[in-house]
VOGU-3710 file (C-alpha; in Angstrom, 3 decimals, decimal comma):
1> nilntettnf> 206,138/144,818/88,903  208,978/146,781/87,306  211,360/146,235/90,222  213,718/143,337/90,764  211,747/142,038/93,741  208,670/139,963/94,441  208,055/141,363/97,927  207,113/144,989/97,209  203,565/145,944/98,168  202,644/149,033/96,174
11> adegyntssr> 200,301/150,461/98,757  200,416/152,425/101,968  200,020/149,778/104,663  198,572/152,326/107,061  195,672/152,999/104,685  194,991/149,647/103,050  191,323/149,598/104,033  188,774/151,847/105,702  185,018/152,182/105,906  182,589/154,693/104,453
21> gnetqyqdlc> 179,204/153,939/105,948  178,619/150,233/105,360  181,074/150,129/102,475  184,690/148,965/102,870  187,171/151,037/100,891  190,206/149,366/99,363  193,132/151,071/97,731  193,032/151,080/93,950  196,273/152,013/92,186  194,916/153,099/88,824
31> sievdsdgfv> 197,953/154,797/87,245  201,719/154,589/87,493  204,642/156,715/86,324  208,420/156,399/86,618  210,778/159,388/86,559  214,284/159,589/85,109  215,817/158,455/88,410  213,672/155,313/88,555  211,355/156,571/91,287  207,806/155,230/91,018
41> yaldskycrv> 204,668/157,393/91,347  201,509/155,335/91,930  198,083/156,992/91,924  195,473/155,653/94,362  192,012/156,475/92,992  190,173/155,556/96,212  192,150/157,633/98,688  193,059/160,174/95,997  196,750/160,215/96,781  200,043/159,769/94,955
51> lvydtagrmi> 202,399/157,262/96,597  206,107/157,641/95,809  208,588/154,741/95,943  212,341/154,584/95,438  214,115/152,128/93,141  214,247/149,543/95,941  210,472/149,680/96,432  210,522/151,637/99,684  207,766/154,194/100,115  209,184/157,736/100,244
61> tafgngfgyg> 206,107/159,872/100,723  202,433/160,346/99,835  200,536/163,483/98,897  197,137/164,572/97,625  193,946/163,346/99,346  190,260/164,184/99,201  188,767/160,700/99,470  186,456/161,476/96,553  185,229/164,785/97,981  188,266/166,995/97,445
71> qqegtfkkpv> 187,424/170,672/96,957  190,664/172,364/97,960  193,652/172,688/95,685  195,785/169,577/95,849  192,833/167,291/96,690  190,729/165,202/94,304  187,321/163,755/93,578  188,285/161,146/90,989  191,974/161,112/90,065  192,497/159,042/86,927
81> svavngndil> 196,101/159,537/85,824  199,520/160,633/87,076  202,427/161,890/84,972  205,884/163,366/85,547  207,133/166,407/83,645  210,675/167,233/84,688  210,461/167,760/88,457  206,704/168,377/88,441  204,066/165,723/89,132  200,757/166,115/87,291
91> vadgkknsit> 197,471/164,511/88,360  194,332/164,503/86,209  190,926/164,502/87,907  188,018/163,016/85,908  185,245/164,664/87,951  186,788/168,085/88,458  188,026/168,111/84,844  191,314/169,474/86,056  195,042/168,832/86,029  196,892/169,645/89,238
101> vfeptetftl> 200,618/170,350/89,045  202,668/169,563/92,149  206,117/171,085/92,592  208,584/169,198/94,811  209,343/170,712/98,195  212,899/171,219/99,397  212,484/168,328/101,815  211,310/165,959/99,080  214,114/167,017/96,719  216,788/166,495/99,387
111> tkqgqiltlk> 215,257/163,195/100,514  215,287/161,931/96,954  218,925/162,994/96,464  219,964/161,382/99,734  218,153/158,138/98,969  219,703/157,881/95,502  223,189/158,214/96,999  222,404/155,787/99,828  221,096/153,134/97,449  224,291/153,529/95,409
121> gdyqssydiw> 226,349/152,993/98,559  227,788/156,517/98,467  227,184/157,121/102,166  229,867/159,802/102,471  228,204/162,064/99,904  224,772/161,527/101,449  225,854/162,559/104,964  225,348/166,333/104,619  222,127/165,851/102,657  220,545/163,670/105,337
131> nqvlsldsns> 221,470/166,181/108,021  219,778/168,897/105,959  216,674/166,717/105,738  216,625/166,294/109,531  216,925/170,054/109,965  213,706/170,355/107,941  211,955/167,233/109,223  213,222/165,789/112,490  210,943/162,755/112,069  212,338/161,594/108,724
141> qlaycglary> 212,921/157,862/109,061  214,781/157,757/105,743  217,267/160,355/107,013  217,930/158,338/110,169  218,341/155,179/108,077  220,721/156,935/105,690  222,846/158,248/108,545  222,824/154,824/110,193  224,330/153,417/106,994  226,907/156,208/106,934
151> yyssgdydna> 228,027/155,546/110,511  228,083/151,789/109,948  230,272/152,167/106,858  232,558/154,498/108,861  232,980/151,947/111,645  231,088/154,064/114,193  228,822/151,259/115,319  227,448/153,001/118,414  226,036/155,853/116,335  224,898/153,352/113,722
161> ldyarkgydr> 222,859/151,576/116,394  221,371/154,855/117,624  220,313/156,119/114,193  219,111/152,706/113,033  216,890/152,529/116,104  215,437/155,986/115,374  214,849/155,030/111,742  213,409/151,582/112,551  216,123/150,108/110,322  216,333/146,541/111,584
171> dtyalafkqv> 218,877/145,393/108,996  221,464/148,070/109,796  220,782/147,697/113,524  221,466/143,957/113,311  224,707/144,523/111,384  225,935/147,189/113,827  224,949/145,121/116,855  226,899/142,155/115,494  230,000/144,327/115,114  229,637/145,785/118,623
181> rtdviteyfw> 229,263/142,299/120,074  232,323/141,087/118,146  234,366/144,071/119,344  233,360/143,460/122,971  234,276/139,775/122,758  237,614/140,629/121,127  238,445/143,333/123,676  237,601/141,202/126,718  238,616/137,787/125,381  241,495/137,636/127,869
191> lfaliavvvi> 239,049/138,156/130,734  236,685/135,468/129,464  239,639/133,105/129,037  240,896/133,872/132,555  237,474/133,241/134,065  237,234/129,961/132,160  240,648/128,860/133,415  239,765/129,749/137,018  236,466/127,871/136,814  238,092/124,777/135,303
201> aalivavkmi> 240,875/124,855/137,909  238,328/125,178/140,717  236,382/122,189/139,377  239,549/120,088/139,178  240,506/120,976/142,759  236,967/120,225/143,962  236,959/116,815/142,241  240,340/115,897/143,755  239,210/116,900/147,249  236,042/114,860/146,879
211> kkkgivl> 238,005/111,789/145,779  240,566/112,302/148,567  237,879/112,395/151,247  236,035/109,488/149,659  232,812/111,416/149,304  230,290/109,678/147,075  228,037/111,993/145,120
//
């Protein structure tokens, strides 16, 4: 574990196990590489995919495939090693005797840039990048999470709640919700205080009337 955490699970939780006939298939991360930005590339020899994680241990994407039968370009039969050369990701296949070179897509490049800025807390600089990502991939959870952080840091808690919900970002949602609740209480404190005073006064009057009439409760 090269990250400063003990909770990172270097696997794709959606594909931890599956079955092939009577045999259960488990992920097997056989090779790992780290690029100059600290992003981790883990090679799964069972599912024949490369899993990419940011410096906080969050999974960014996965690519490859083949499940041991890969014939098409970009799929594998027995991937044995992953390496990074500049922006390219190289995967060696022991059965196909090949090396496949993957070039990053525009979406991946922008997502990586946005996540680096977000993890540094530079939400302002990441704003335009995350919007570009959403224009390319409207289902990008990382983009929604990044924008949720931007709106939260800007004090726009309503938008922060909306984007955090779309990105399934529970931490940012909880922070924004706390601020919204605090703002509501602050704005309507006078009303709450007035209601409390009226209720207390009504109770006092009721008690006095009960005592005056000699009613025993």
